[in-house]
C-alpha positions in Angstrom: 0.0 -0.2 0.1 2.8 2.5 0.8 3.4 2.9 -3.0 0.0 4.7 -3.0 0.6 7.8 -2.4 -2.6 9.6 -2.8 -4.2 7.0 -0.6 -1.5 7.1 2.2 -1.6 10.9 2.0 -5.5 10.8 2.6 -4.7 8.2 5.6 -2.5 10.7 7.2 -4.5 13.5 7.1 -7.9 11.8 8.4 -5.7 9.5 11.1 -6.8 6.7 10.3 -6.1 4.2 13.0 -6.9 1.6 10.6 -3.8 1.8 8.7 -1.2 1.7 11.6 1.3 -0.5 10.7 0.0 -1.1 6.9 2.9 2.0 6.7 4.7 4.5 7.8 4.9 8.0 7.6 8.7 9.3 7.4 8.5 13.8 7.3 11.8 15.1 5.5 12.0 17.9 7.2 11.7 16.6 11.0 13.5 13.5 10.3 10.9 11.5 12.3 8.3 8.7 11.0 4.8 8.4 12.9 1.9 5.6 12.2 -0.8 7.4 10.3 -3.3 8.1 13.2 -0.4 10.3 14.8 -2.1 13.2 16.5 0.6 15.7 15.5 -0.7 18.2 12.9 -0.2 16.1 9.4 2.8 17.4 7.7 2.5 18.5 3.9 2.1 15.9 1.1 5.7 17.2 -0.3 7.5 16.4 2.8 5.9 13.1 3.0 7.5 10.0 2.3 6.4 6.5 2.7 7.4 3.5 4.0 6.8 -0.1 4.7 7.9 -0.8 8.3 9.9 0.9 10.5 12.6 -0.7 9.9 13.2 0.8 6.1 12.8 3.7 8.1 14.9 4.1 10.7 17.8 2.6 8.0 17.3 5.0 6.1 17.7 7.6 9.1 14.3 8.6 10.1 14.0 8.2 14.0 10.6 7.0 15.8 7.9 9.9 16.7 7.3 10.4 20.8 3.8 11.2 20.3 2.2 8.5 18.6 5.1 5.7 19.2 4.7 4.0 15.6 7.3 1.0 16.6 4.5 0.0 18.9 1.9 -0.5 16.3 0.0 -3.3 15.4 1.9 -5.8 13.1 1.1 -5.6 9.3 -2.0 -7.9 8.8 -0.2 -8.8 5.3 2.1 -11.2 6.9 -1.2 -13.0 8.4 -2.6 -13.6 4.7 0.1 -14.2 3.1 2.2 -17.9 2.7 5.0 -17.1 -0.1 8.8 -16.4 1.0 8.8 -13.1 2.2 5.5 -13.5 4.7 7.6 -16.8 6.3 10.3 -15.0 6.5 8.3 -11.8 8.4 6.7 -14.6 10.4 10.3 -16.3 11.7 11.7 -13.4 12.6 8.8 -12.1 15.0 9.5 -15.5 16.2 13.3 -14.7 16.9 14.9 -16.8 14.1 17.4 -14.3 13.3 18.4 -13.7 16.6 18.7 -17.2 17.6 20.4 -18.4 14.4 21.2 -15.5 12.1 20.3 -14.8 8.6 21.8 -18.4 7.5 19.5 -19.9 9.6 16.7 -17.9 8.3 17.5 -19.1 4.7 17.6 -22.5 5.4 14.5 -23.0 7.0 12.9 -20.9 3.4 14.6 -23.5 1.5 16.6 -20.4 -0.6 19.5 -18.6 0.0 21.2 -15.7 2.1 21.3 -13.6 -1.0 17.8 -14.2 -2.3 16.3 -13.9 1.0 18.0 -10.2 1.7 17.0 -9.4 -1.8 13.1 -10.4 -1.2 13.0 -8.8 2.2 15.0 -5.4 0.9 12.5 -5.5 -2.0 9.5 -5.7 -0.3 10.5 -3.9 2.9 13.1 -1.6 2.4 15.1 -3.5 4.8 17.2 -6.6 5.2 16.3 -9.2 7.7 19.0 -7.8 10.2 17.5 -4.7 10.2 14.0 -6.3 11.0 15.5 -8.5 13.6 16.9 -4.7 15.0 13.7 -3.3 14.9 12.1 -5.5 16.6 14.7 -5.7 19.3 14.3 -2.0 19.8 10.3 -2.2 20.4 11.1 -5.1 22.9 13.4 -3.1 24.7 11.7 0.0 25.1 8.6 -2.0 26.4 10.7 -3.2 29.3 12.0 -0.1 29.7 8.6 1.9 30.0 6.9 -1.1 31.8 9.2 -2.6 33.9 11.9 -1.8 36.6 14.4 -4.0 35.6 18.2 -2.9 35.2 19.0 -1.5 32.0 21.6 -4.6 31.6 18.9 -7.1 32.4 16.7 -5.2 29.5 19.7 -5.3 26.9 20.2 -9.0 26.7 16.4 -9.6 27.1 15.8 -7.7 24.4 18.2 -9.3 22.3 21.3 -7.4 22.3 24.6 -8.4 22.1 26.0 -5.9 24.3 24.7 -3.3 26.4 26.6 -0.7 24.4 25.0 -1.7 21.4 21.6 -1.6 23.3 22.6 1.9 24.1 23.6 3.1 20.5 20.4 1.7 19.2 18.1 3.0 21.7 19.5 6.2 21.4 19.5 6.4 17.3 16.2 5.0 17.2 13.9 7.0 19.7 16.7 10.1 20.3 16.8 9.6 23.8 18.6 7.4 26.0 17.2 4.4 27.8 17.4 6.4 31.0 15.7 9.2 29.4 12.9 7.0 28.0 12.0 5.8 31.7 12.0 9.1 33.3 9.3 9.8 30.4 7.3 6.8 30.9 6.8 8.4 34.6 6.8 4.6 35.8 5.7 4.4 40.1 5.8 1.8 42.1 1.7 1.3 41.4 2.6 0.2 38.0 4.4 -2.9 39.2 2.4 -6.4 38.4 0.8 -7.7 41.2 2.5 -11.1 41.4 6.0 -11.1 41.9 8.5 -12.1 39.0 6.2 -10.9 36.2 6.3 -8.5 33.5 3.2 -6.6 32.7 2.6 -5.5 28.9 0.0 -4.0 26.7 -1.0 -5.8 23.5 -2.1 -3.5 21.2 -4.6 -4.5 18.2 -6.8 -3.0 15.5 -10.2 -2.4 16.7 -12.8 -3.5 16.4 -12.1 -7.3 18.3 -14.8 -9.1 19.7 -13.0 -11.2 22.6 -16.4 -13.7 22.6 -15.0 -16.5 20.6 -11.3 -15.6 21.1 -10.9 -16.1 24.5 -14.7 -18.3 24.6 -12.4 -21.0 22.6 -9.4 -20.9 24.4 -11.0 -21.3 27.7 -13.6 -23.7 26.8 -10.8 -26.1 25.3 -8.8 -25.6 27.9 -6.5 -28.5 28.8 -5.9 -28.8 32.9 -2.8 -28.3 34.0 -1.6 -26.5 30.9 -4.1 -23.9 30.7 -6.9 -22.1 32.7 -9.3 -19.1 32.7 -8.9 -17.4 36.1 -9.6 -14.2 37.5 -10.5 -12.5 33.9 -7.5 -13.9 32.6 -6.7 -17.1 29.9 -3.4 -18.3 31.1 -1.3 -21.3 30.0 2.0 -22.4 30.2 4.4 -21.8 27.2 7.9 -23.6 25.8 10.2 -21.4 24.3 13.5 -21.4 23.3 15.4 -20.9 26.6 13.3 -21.8 28.7 9.6 -21.9 30.1 7.0 -19.3 30.8 3.2 -18.7 32.0 1.4 -16.0 30.4 -2.1 -14.5 31.5 -3.8 -12.8 28.8 -7.0 -10.7 29.5 -9.5 -8.5 27.1 -9.5 -4.6 27.8 -11.3 -2.3 26.1 -8.3 -1.1 23.9 -5.6 -3.4 24.6 -4.9 -7.1 26.1 -3.6 -7.2 29.4 -0.2 -9.5 29.2 1.4 -10.9 32.5 4.6 -12.5 31.3 6.4 -14.8 33.8 9.6 -16.3 32.0 12.1 -18.4 33.6 14.5 -16.9 30.9 14.5 -13.0 29.9 15.8 -14.0 26.2 12.5 -15.1 25.3 10.5 -12.3 26.2 10.1 -11.3 22.3 9.3 -14.4 21.2 6.9 -14.6 23.8 5.1 -11.8 23.4 4.9 -12.8 19.6 3.4 -16.2 20.1 0.9 -14.7 22.3 0.0 -11.8 19.5 0.1 -14.6 16.6 -2.2 -16.8 19.0 -4.8 -13.9 19.7 -4.7 -13.2 16.0 -3.7 -9.6 17.4 -2.1 -8.4 13.9 -5.3 -9.1 11.8 -7.3 -5.8 10.0 -11.0 -6.6 11.1 -12.4 -4.1 8.6 -11.2 -5.7 5.6 -12.4 -8.8 6.6 -15.8 -7.8 7.4 -16.5 -5.8 4.9 -15.5 -8.9 2.4 -18.3 -11.0 4.7 -20.8 -8.1 5.0 -21.0 -8.6 1.0 -22.9 -12.0 1.4 -26.6 -10.3 2.9 -26.7 -13.9 4.9 -23.8 -13.4 6.3 -24.1 -9.3 6.9 -26.4 -9.3 9.9 -24.3 -11.6 12.1 -21.0 -9.7 11.2 -23.2 -6.6 12.3 -24.0 -8.2 15.6 -20.6 -8.9 16.6 -18.3 -7.3 13.8 -14.6 -7.6 14.7 -14.3 -11.8 15.5 -10.9 -13.0 15.3 -9.7 -16.9 14.7 -8.0 -18.3 18.1 -4.5 -19.8 17.2 -2.2 -21.6 19.2 1.2 -21.1 20.9 2.5 -24.4 19.5 1.7 -25.8 16.1 2.8 -29.3 17.0 0.3 -29.5 20.4 -2.7 -28.1 18.5 -1.9 -31.1 16.0 -2.0 -33.6 18.5 -5.4 -32.0 20.1 -6.9 -32.0 16.7 -6.9 -35.7 16.6 -7.5 -36.0 20.2 -10.6 -34.6 19.3 -11.6 -36.5 16.7 -15.2 -37.2 16.8 -15.7 -36.5 20.5 -16.9 -33.9 22.4 -14.8 -30.8 23.8 -14.6 -32.5 27.2 -13.7 -35.6 26.0 -11.1 -34.0 23.9 -9.6 -32.3 27.1 -10.0 -35.5 28.9 -8.0 -37.3 26.4 -4.9 -34.4 26.7 -5.0 -33.8 30.3 -4.0 -37.7 30.4 -1.2 -37.3 28.4 -0.3 -34.1 30.1 -0.1 -36.2 33.2 1.6 -38.9 31.6 4.3 -37.1 29.9 4.1 -33.3 30.2 7.1 -31.8 31.3 6.5 -30.3 35.4 6.3 -26.3 35.6 6.2 -24.0 38.4 3.2 -21.7 38.6 4.2 -18.4 39.5 1.1 -17.3 40.9 0.6 -19.4 44.3 -3.5 -19.4 43.3 -2.9 -20.8 40.1 -3.6 -23.9 38.7 -0.4 -24.4 36.1 1.3 -27.7 36.2 2.8 -28.4 33.3 4.0 -27.7 29.5 2.2 -29.2 27.0 4.3 -32.8 26.0 7.1 -32.5 23.0 6.5 -34.8 19.9 9.6 -36.9 21.1 8.3 -37.2 24.5 4.9 -38.2 23.0 7.0 -40.7 20.5 7.5 -43.3 23.9 3.9 -43.6 24.4 2.3 -46.7 24.7 -0.4 -46.7 22.5 -2.4 -49.5 24.2 -2.7 -47.2 27.1 -4.8 -44.7 24.9 -8.5 -44.7 26.1 -9.1 -44.4 21.9 -10.3 -46.6 19.0 -7.5 -48.2 17.3 -7.4 -46.2 14.2 -7.8 -43.4 16.4 -4.3 -44.5 18.1 -2.8 -45.2 14.5 -3.5 -41.7 13.7 -1.9 -40.0 17.0 0.9 -42.6 16.9 1.8 -41.6 13.2 1.5 -38.2 13.6 3.9 -38.1 16.4 6.1 -39.9 15.2 6.3 -37.8 11.6 6.5 -34.4 14.3 9.4 -36.2 16.4 11.4 -36.8 13.4 10.7 -33.6 11.5 9.4 -35.1 8.3 6.1 -32.9 9.4 7.4 -29.7 10.0 4.4 -27.3 11.4 5.0 -23.9 12.8 4.6 -20.0 11.6 7.0 -20.7 8.8 4.8 -23.6 6.7 3.6 -23.5 3.6 0.4 -24.1 4.1 -0.7 -25.9 0.5 2.3 -28.3 1.1 1.2 -28.9 5.0 -1.7 -29.8 3.6 -1.2 -32.4 1.4 1.9 -33.9 4.4 -1.0 -33.9 7.1 -3.5 -35.6 4.2 -1.2 -38.6 3.4 -1.1 -39.2 7.0 -3.8 -42.3 7.7 -6.7 -41.4 9.8 -6.5 -37.3 8.6 -9.6 -36.0 6.2 -10.8 -32.6 5.7 -11.9 -31.4 8.9 -8.9 -32.4 10.6 -6.5 -31.0 8.1 -8.5 -27.8 7.8 -8.8 -27.3 11.8 -4.9 -27.4 11.7 -4.3 -24.9 8.4 -6.6 -22.7 10.4 -5.8 -22.4 13.9 -2.3 -24.1 13.9 -0.9 -22.3 10.5 -2.7 -19.6 10.6 -4.1 -19.8 7.1 -6.9 -17.0 6.8 -8.9 -18.7 4.2 -9.6 -22.4 6.1 -12.6 -23.8 5.9 -14.7 -26.1 7.5 -18.0 -27.4 5.4 -18.2 -30.6 7.0 -18.3 -29.6 10.9 -21.3 -29.8 12.0 -21.6 -26.6 13.8 -20.9 -25.2 10.5 -23.8 -27.1 8.8 -25.9 -26.0 11.7 -25.5 -22.5 10.8 -25.5 -22.7 7.4 -28.8 -24.3 7.5 -30.4 -22.3 10.6 -29.1 -18.7 8.0 -30.4 -20.4 4.7 -26.8 -20.9 3.0 -26.3 -24.3 1.5 -26.2 -26.8 3.9 -24.0 -30.3 2.2 -20.6 -29.5 2.3 -19.7 -29.1 -1.7 -23.0 -26.4 -2.1 -21.2 -24.4 1.1 -18.0 -24.7 -0.3 -19.3 -23.1 -3.6 -21.1 -20.1 -1.8 -18.1 -20.0 0.1 -16.1 -18.5 -2.6 -17.2 -15.2 -2.1 -16.0 -15.2 1.2 -12.1 -15.6 0.3 -10.1 -15.0 1.4 -11.3 -14.8 4.6 -13.1 -18.3 5.0 -11.4 -19.0 8.2 -13.4 -15.8 10.1 -16.3 -16.9 8.2 -16.3 -20.0 10.4 -15.8 -17.9 13.5 -18.9 -16.1 12.5 -21.0 -19.5 11.6 -20.0 -21.2 15.0 -21.1 -18.1 17.1 -24.7 -18.6 16.3 -24.3 -22.1 18.8 -24.9 -21.8 22.2 -21.9 -23.7 22.9 -19.4 -22.4 25.2 -16.4 -21.9 23.1 -18.7 -18.8 22.0 -18.8 -16.7 25.2 -16.7 -15.2 27.3 -16.0 -17.2 30.8 -17.8 -15.4 33.6 
């Protein structure tokens, strides 16, 4: 979009927050860059240039605006709707791959040379992988400086910087303030300290509107005991992270998602934030989604009644694939029971930082589940075969699932497994891989809702009708599911 100058100028002049994260406005006369909704008086059009990323602005020598804080805007929804190399690279960079494995590691995961990755990212985003990772480190550093009381040395390494000197230089260059000045400017007081000792409190921004009912309702209703829980108005769960483990509590607020994180290793902070945003689909563009779905007169009333539905995802694609198999042809309660048994037998124990909390384990890794005895599973023989085959493929790496997955290639691998039909494959594509166009025409809840609305209720006919909902059919599923009284559609009390 940033190449459409007239459209960008109109968005800036109207201070349209819908475009925050889609592009950034760099002002030549002041040397700063802003989000489109910046409250300052808009500059003259001739002084504005538009860039696709904060990293591109920083690389061009612009500093972040101190009023609108463009580095804290929601991420571009473009990376949610695409599965090409650039989109997959962006999701991997957000997940901290460049910080952990460098550009060569990123290239290996994408199946390209480092030169090709550099070229593609520079062509589309105006910055290479190192600059994009640096911008993310700067954003994390600012977040910690302003919202925690951690010493600056701890913040530097938690944000992914290799030295305190690099941390100081980057913060000064990007924000035109020293780290200490940023903290003073934020005006942090003791009242901002989290109630649970050892946790970091953050605010996760999103594009409005956001309907929390089905998002948190789904996560809470399907929560696996010991791994997830809904308590005190927050969804809580354990996290397996590259350097250690963590516990997160996420609560819906009117203009943000409240996030409390407790980590055994602060180097995991950026990755944990990225995975929580991914799970809650916070970088979606609800205006674009709802506009497309409203074009169908039978869906329009559902959208108008409760706009801004998100797709509830997962923090671990392999975990969700296992849970999808456990949920085949059984109730939500039965699926939770099967998963809880696996957790008790093969999950890794963790300590809940909240003494009143009920989190006890990480969900078992594929490697741990590879040792399970099929005979111990209270499942039909065919489903035992499906589960053990899936676990084996996940454990040996022949079935890679993650934010960097090519959606169609992953579907092909899943369909090749015994017991994987269209429903299981598509629900994994929707909730584990993040494909916004995944569709479940054979799902009982979808078919029931379609029939009540006057839509075709047979899978083939409904798929044909849903062609007009593309590329947002996964969101259409959320609206169809919401017509039912099932607990997944309601925010817990």
